[in-house]
ZAMARGU-4260 file (C-alpha; in steps of 0.2 Angstrom, whole numbers, plus 5000, padded with zeros to 4 digits):
<rodrens>
0) 5000/5000/5000 | 5006/5017/4995 | 5010/5028/5010 | 5001/5045/5013 | 5009/5061/5007
5) 5018/5070/5022 | 5006/5085/5019 | 4990/5075/5016 | 4983/5080/5034 | 4987/5098/5032
10) 4979/5099/5014 | 4964/5089/5020 | 4960/5102/5034 | 4963/5117/5023 | 4956/5113/5007
15) 4958/5122/4992 | 4944/5129/4984 | 4941/5123/4965 | 4927/5137/4963 | 4939/5151/4960
20) 4951/5143/4946 | 4935/5136/4938 | 4927/5154/4938 | 4943/5162/4932 | 4945/5149/4918
25) 4927/5151/4912 | 4928/5169/4912 | 4945/5170/4903 | 4938/5158/4890 | 4922/5170/4887
30) 4934/5185/4888 | 4945/5177/4874 | 4930/5174/4863 | 4924/5191/4864 | 4941/5197/4859
35) 4942/5186/4845 | 4925/5191/4839 | 4928/5210/4841 | 4949/5210/4836 | 4943/5215/4818
40) 4938/5232/4827 | 4950/5234/4840 | 4965/5229/4829 | 4961/5245/4818 | 4970/5262/4820
45) 4959/5275/4829 | 4954/5284/4814 | 4950/5269/4803 | 4938/5263/4817 | 4925/5276/4812
50) 4921/5266/4795 | 4919/5250/4804 | 4901/5243/4806 | 4906/5238/4824 | 4911/5256/4829
55) 4894/5261/4836 | 4893/5246/4847 | 4911/5243/4853 | 4917/5261/4856 | 4919/5266/4874
60) 4902/5276/4871 | 4893/5262/4862 | 4881/5251/4866 | 4891/5236/4870 | 4907/5248/4876
65) 4894/5255/4889 | 4889/5238/4894 | 4907/5232/4897 | 4910/5248/4908 | 4895/5246/4918
70) 4899/5228/4921 | 4918/5232/4926 | 4911/5246/4938 | 4899/5235/4947 | 4912/5221/4949
75) 4925/5234/4956 | 4912/5241/4967 | 4907/5224/4973 | 4925/5219/4975 | 4925/5233/4989
80) 4912/5222/4999 | 4927/5212/5005 | 4933/5226/5016 | 4916/5226/5023 | 4916/5208/5027
85) 4933/5210/5035 | 4925/5223/5047 | 4911/5211/5051 | 4923/5196/5054 | 4913/5189/5068
90) 4896/5188/5059 | 4897/5170/5052 | 4881/5170/5043 | 4889/5181/5029 | 4900/5167/5024
95) 4918/5161/5027 | 4933/5173/5024 | 4940/5161/5012 | 4924/5163/5001 | 4925/5182/5002
100) 4944/5181/4998 | 4939/5172/4982 | 4927/5184/4977 | 4939/5198/4981 | 4951/5190/4969
105) 4938/5185/4956 | 4930/5202/4955 | 4947/5212/4956 | 4953/5202/4940 | 4937/5200/4929
110) 4931/5219/4933 | 4946/5226/4927 | 4946/5215/4911 | 4928/5223/4907 | 4936/5239/4909
115) 4949/5235/4897 | 4935/5230/4884 | 4926/5247/4889 | 4941/5257/4885 | 4942/5248/4867
120) 4961/5247/4870 | 4963/5267/4869 | 4966/5279/4881 | 4962/5296/4873 | 4959/5307/4889
125) 4969/5311/4904 | 4956/5304/4917 | 4955/5288/4907 | 4974/5286/4908 | 4975/5291/4926
130) 4960/5279/4931 | 4968/5265/4920 | 4984/5266/4927 | 4979/5267/4946 | 4967/5252/4941
135) 4983/5242/4935 | 4992/5246/4951 | 4978/5240/4962 | 4977/5225/4952 | 4995/5220/4953
140) 4996/5225/4972 | 4981/5215/4975 | 4989/5200/4967 | 5005/5200/4977 | 4995/5204/4993
145) 4984/5188/4989 | 5002/5179/4988 | 5006/5186/5005 | 4990/5182/5012 | 4992/5163/5007
150) 5009/5162/5015 | 5001/5164/5033 | 4995/5146/5038 | 4976/5146/5039 | 4962/5135/5044
155) 4947/5131/5032 | 4937/5147/5035 | 4953/5158/5032 | 4957/5162/5051 | 4976/5161/5056
160) 4979/5143/5062 | 4981/5141/5081 | 4999/5139/5086 | 4996/5121/5094 | 4988/5116/5077
165) 5003/5122/5068 | 5015/5113/5079 | 5005/5096/5077 | 5006/5100/5058 | 5024/5102/5058
170) 5027/5086/5069 | 5016/5075/5059 | 5023/5081/5041 | 5041/5079/5048 | 5036/5060/5054
175) 5028/5055/5038 | 5043/5062/5028 | 5055/5051/5039 | 5044/5036/5035 | 5046/5036/5017
180) 5060/5025/5016 | 5079/5026/5014 | 5085/5043/5012 | 5070/5050/5020 | 5078/5053/5037
185) 5092/5062/5030 | 5081/5073/5019 | 5070/5077/5035 | 5087/5083/5044 | 5092/5093/5029
190) 5075/5102/5029 | 5076/5106/5048 | 5094/5112/5047 | 5091/5123/5031 | 5076/5131/5038
195) 5084/5134/5055 | 5099/5143/5045 | 5085/5153/5034 | 5075/5159/5049 | 5091/5164/5059
200) 5097/5175/5044 | 5080/5182/5041 | 5082/5198/5052 | 5071/5205/5065 | 5060/5216/5055
205) 5042/5213/5060 | 5032/5228/5052 | 5031/5237/5034 | 5044/5233/5020 | 5056/5225/5032
210) 5043/5211/5036 | 5040/5209/5018 | 5058/5207/5013 | 5063/5195/5027 | 5048/5184/5023
215) 5054/5184/5005 | 5072/5182/5009 | 5067/5166/5019 | 5057/5159/5005 | 5071/5163/4992
220) 5084/5156/5003 | 5074/5138/5002 | 5071/5138/4982 | 5084/5125/4980 | 5078/5113/4994
225) 5069/5102/4982 | 5085/5098/4973 | 5095/5096/4988 | 5084/5084/4997 | 5083/5073/4980
230) 5101/5073/4980 | 5103/5068/4998 | 5090/5054/4996 | 5098/5048/4981 | 5115/5048/4991
235) 5107/5037/5004 | 5100/5024/4993 | 5083/5030/4988 | 5079/5025/4969 | 5075/5039/4957
240) 5055/5039/4960 | 5056/5038/4979 | 5069/5052/4979 | 5057/5063/4969 | 5043/5059/4981
245) 5056/5064/4996 | 5061/5079/4988 | 5043/5085/4983 | 5038/5082/5001 | 5054/5090/5009
250) 5051/5106/4999 | 5034/5108/5004 | 5038/5104/5023 | 5052/5116/5022 | 5041/5131/5017
255) 5028/5125/5030 | 5041/5127/5044 | 5048/5143/5038 | 5029/5150/5038 | 5026/5143/5054
260) 5042/5149/5063 | 5041/5166/5056 | 5022/5167/5057 | 5022/5183/5064 | 5034/5191/5051
265) 5022/5184/5037 | 5007/5191/5046 | 5013/5208/5049 | 5020/5208/5030 | 5002/5204/5024
270) 4994/5217/5035 | 5006/5230/5029 | 5003/5227/5012 | 4984/5226/5014 | 4984/5243/5021
275) 4995/5249/5007 | 4983/5242/4995 | 4968/5249/5003 | 4975/5266/5001 | 4979/5263/4983
280) 4960/5257/4981 | 4955/5275/4987 | 4966/5283/4975 | 4960/5271/4961 | 4941/5276/4965
285) 4944/5294/4965 | 4952/5293/4948 | 4938/5283/4942 | 4925/5294/4949 | 4934/5309/4940
290) 4933/5299/4923 | 4916/5295/4926 | 4911/5313/4930 | 4921/5320/4914 | 4911/5307/4904
295) 4895/5313/4909 | 4899/5330/4908 | 4903/5328/4890 | 4888/5318/4886 | 4897/5301/4883
300) 4885/5292/4897
</rodrens>
């Protein structure tokens, strides 16, 4: 019988949702289909678009262009509901924080995609340029913030995992790794040694950019852990297929231990970036409001 993966208990307690990837995949397919249908218009120089039969519909002020803008705006405004949910974190009937984070990511990606279609791939006014640039910055910082958020060990509902459960996760994962056969004990010792060194060299920064740099420095120092564990397992007598299993488990466990040992640093990094992202959202909403106001004043809406 095959032995369970060392991280099986961890992944089963904090399952990854398939809904977000599926929703993004379906939306991406629809976006590409709309793009393929309309590219005969979008690919034209601006002056040549006036002669296209699609111009009245696909231009920013056209019927379809307006629809794209309304959908994008609705998704972006709906995206901000996640901030409200965070304020009401103890109101459980509103749904889990994990589900709201998935909505935040989905609307934060799809909303700007509709805005791109609304723009018809042209930015001809200063308010449109500013609002588009600010929206792009918000999307990029939001995606990086999502990455930092996922570095903090969490239980299924999105809350930070209690310390005793984290310790049990690490102990169970290391025990399972050591039971994978020849070379697994040596790989486990390598993991603990490399992580201890990385954590010791991480620095003491706990807030702001320093916390982010410390967190990323630790993960970067562990980037070759998989290859190192594979080499150690092979040298200890593991055959190639088993060495690959051991090295894969070792890399995942190494990242887990680092995230547990520096959980406060990762949490501070995520909190700092969340605050920065929130301020950028305010700037983006002001720029978008200016763009809409100018469009209304000029009669485009």
